[in-house]
C-alpha positions in Angstrom: -79.9 -97.1 -51.1 -82.4 -94.3 -50.7 -84.7 -93.6 -53.7 -86.7 -90.4 -53.7 -89.6 -90.0 -56.1 -91.2 -86.7 -56.7 -94.7 -87.1 -58.0 -98.3 -85.7 -57.8 -101.4 -87.7 -57.1 -103.1 -85.8 -59.9 -100.4 -87.0 -62.4 -101.4 -90.1 -64.5 -97.9 -90.6 -65.7 -96.8 -90.7 -62.0 -99.1 -93.7 -61.4 -97.7 -95.4 -64.5 -94.2 -94.6 -63.4 -94.9 -96.0 -60.0 -95.9 -99.4 -61.5 -92.8 -99.4 -63.7 -90.5 -98.6 -60.8 -92.1 -101.4 -58.8 -91.4 -103.8 -61.7 -87.8 -102.6 -61.9 -87.3 -102.9 -58.1 -88.5 -106.5 -58.1 -85.7 -107.3 -60.6 -83.0 -105.3 -58.7 -80.4 -107.5 -57.0 -80.2 -105.3 -53.9 -83.9 -104.5 -53.6 -84.0 -105.5 -49.9 -81.6 -102.7 -49.2 -83.6 -100.0 -50.9 -85.8 -97.5 -49.1 -88.3 -95.3 -51.0 -89.5 -91.9 -50.1 -92.4 -90.2 -51.9 -91.7 -86.5 -52.3 -94.3 -83.7 -52.9 -94.8 -82.0 -56.2 -97.9 -80.1 -57.2 -98.8 -79.8 -60.9 -100.9 -76.8 -60.1 -100.1 -75.2 -56.7 -102.8 -72.6 -57.4 -105.7 -75.1 -57.8 -108.8 -74.6 -55.7 -110.0 -77.5 -53.5 -112.2 -78.5 -56.5 -111.9 -77.1 -60.0 -115.0 -76.5 -62.1 -115.4 -78.4 -65.3 -114.3 -81.9 -66.4 -110.7 -83.2 -66.6 -111.0 -83.2 -70.4 -112.1 -79.5 -70.5 -109.1 -78.6 -68.3 -106.8 -80.5 -70.5 -108.2 -78.9 -73.7 -107.7 -75.4 -72.1 -104.1 -76.3 -70.9 -102.9 -77.5 -74.3 -105.1 -75.3 -76.5 -106.8 -78.2 -78.2 -110.4 -79.1 -78.9 -112.4 -81.1 -76.4 -112.4 -84.1 -78.8 -108.6 -84.0 -79.0 -108.4 -83.8 -75.2 -110.7 -86.8 -74.9 -108.5 -88.7 -77.3 -105.4 -87.9 -75.2 -107.2 -89.3 -72.2 -108.1 -92.5 -74.2 -104.4 -93.0 -75.2 -103.4 -92.5 -71.6 -106.0 -95.0 -70.5 -104.6 -97.6 -72.9 -101.1 -96.9 -71.7 -102.1 -97.4 -68.1 -103.9 -100.6 -68.9 -100.7 -102.1 -70.4 -99.2 -101.5 -66.9 -102.1 -103.1 -65.1 -103.9 -99.9 -64.1 -107.5 -98.8 -64.7 -107.9 -95.1 -65.4 -111.4 -93.6 -65.3 -111.1 -90.0 -66.6 -114.9 -89.9 -66.9 -115.0 -89.9 -63.1 -112.1 -87.4 -62.6 -112.6 -84.6 -60.0 -109.7 -82.2 -60.2 -108.4 -79.7 -57.7 -105.7 -79.1 -55.1 -103.5 -81.9 -53.9 -101.6 -79.9 -51.3 -103.4 -81.3 -48.2 -103.0 -84.8 -49.6 -99.3 -84.3 -49.8 -99.3 -83.1 -46.1 -101.1 -86.3 -45.1 -98.5 -88.3 -47.1 -95.8 -86.7 -44.9 -97.7 -87.9 -41.8 -97.9 -91.4 -43.4 -94.1 -91.3 -43.8 -93.8 -90.8 -40.0 -95.8 -93.9 -39.5 -94.0 -96.0 -42.2 -97.3 -96.1 -44.2 -96.3 -93.7 -47.0 -96.2 -96.3 -49.8 -99.5 -97.7 -48.8 -101.2 -94.3 -48.7 -99.6 -93.1 -52.0 -101.0 -96.2 -53.8 -104.4 -95.6 -52.1 -104.6 -92.0 -53.1 -103.6 -92.6 -56.7 -106.2 -95.3 -57.1 -108.8 -93.2 -55.4 -108.1 -90.2 -57.7 -107.4 -91.9 -61.1 -109.7 -94.9 -60.8 -112.5 -94.1 -58.4 -113.0 -90.4 -59.0 -112.3 -89.3 -55.4 -111.6 -85.6 -54.7 -108.1 -85.0 -53.2 -109.1 -81.5 -51.9 -111.8 -82.9 -49.7 -110.8 -83.4 -46.0 -113.4 -86.0 -45.3 -112.2 -88.1 -48.3 -108.5 -87.8 -47.2 -109.4 -88.7 -43.6 -111.3 -91.8 -44.8 -108.5 -93.0 -47.2 -105.8 -92.3 -44.7 -107.5 -94.3 -41.9 -108.1 -97.2 -44.4 -104.4 -97.8 -44.7 -103.9 -97.6 -40.9 -103.1 -94.0 -40.0 -104.5 -92.8 -36.6 -107.6 -90.9 -37.4 -107.0 -88.3 -34.6 -103.6 -87.4 -36.1 -105.1 -87.2 -39.6 -107.8 -84.8 -38.4 -105.1 -82.8 -36.5 -103.0 -82.4 -39.7 -105.9 -81.4 -41.8 -107.2 -78.9 -39.3 -103.9 -76.9 -39.3 -100.8 -76.4 -41.4 -98.7 -79.2 -40.1 -96.3 -80.5 -42.8 -97.0 -77.5 -45.0 -93.4 -76.5 -44.9 -92.2 -80.0 -45.6 -94.3 -80.0 -48.8 -92.8 -76.7 -49.9 -89.3 -78.0 -49.0 -89.8 -81.0 -51.2 -90.9 -78.7 -54.1 -87.9 -76.4 -53.6 -85.5 -79.4 -53.6 -87.1 -80.6 -56.9 -86.5 -77.2 -58.4 -82.9 -77.2 -57.2 -82.5 -80.4 -59.2 -84.0 -78.8 -62.3 -87.1 -81.0 -62.0 -90.0 -79.3 -63.8 -92.0 -82.5 -64.6 -92.9 -85.6 -62.7 -92.4 -88.4 -62.0 -88.8 -87.6 -61.1 -86.6 -90.4 -59.6 -83.4 -89.8 -57.6 -81.2 -92.6 -56.3 -79.0 -91.7 -53.4 -78.8 -88.1 -54.7 -76.4 -89.5 -57.2 -78.4 -90.2 -60.4 -81.8 -89.1 -61.6 -84.4 -89.9 -64.2 -87.2 -87.6 -65.3 -90.4 -89.3 -66.6 -92.2 -92.6 -66.5 -89.4 -94.6 -68.2 -89.8 -98.3 -69.0 -88.9 -100.7 -66.2 -85.6 -101.6 -67.9 -84.5 -98.0 -67.8 -85.5 -97.6 -64.1 -83.6 -100.8 -63.3 -80.6 -99.1 -64.9 -81.2 -96.1 -62.7 -81.1 -98.3 -59.6 -77.9 -100.0 -60.7 -76.2 -96.7 -61.4 -77.5 -95.3 -58.1 -75.9 -98.3 -56.3 -72.6 -97.1 -57.6 -73.1 -93.9 -55.7 -72.3 -91.3 -58.3 -71.4 -87.9 -56.8 -73.6 -85.9 -59.1 -77.2 -85.9 -60.3 -77.2 -86.3 -64.1 -80.8 -86.4 -65.4 -81.8 -89.0 -67.9 -84.5 -87.1 -69.9 -87.0 -88.4 -72.3 -89.6 -90.3 -70.3 -93.3 -89.4 -70.4 -94.2 -87.0 -67.6 -96.6 -84.4 -66.4 -95.4 -80.8 -66.4 -96.3 -78.1 -64.0 -99.8 -76.8 -64.6 -101.4 -80.2 -65.2 -101.4 -83.3 -67.4 
């Protein structure tokens, strides 16, 4: 069974959803016959390489709240992540474009290292305060997980995989996916949001039955276009 997961590195709910999916997959009877592909989704396709201001300031602007309310939102998200074994450090956050990071993830897919790089990039962004729009950072993180440095440099120097990123985003739109994470099992059943592991296990079980359509199970926590 092929599971495709649309997500953005800059999406905290996507990292939580990743952990919950991994927990569900461990419990899935046919887990050894599941392949996972990470699909591209940008919360803010217009973002510059690095956005001025703090993550909390951007959050307050996006939702029209006070800075204090935005900081409380981040604290709640930090507590939620901790319950799933993740450490979020919003005080270190450096926001900006994730487009080139998604292009490098496509390169990683070609080398069967996509899962490793996805994990490394999310930890770098949400825990370590690394900037995803910086080519030197992306080169270092990609080579850490085993990608050939020369190929990473070549991708970042041009527009290789740019169309693949856009195609992922067009496919998400065709499914009606406007928030991430978005899980699709065998193009048969889908779930939008960082559902609990039990719900994602149900998704896997329903996908195994190979339904011919893509009904969306709504209601999980997610990051919508424009930020989170």
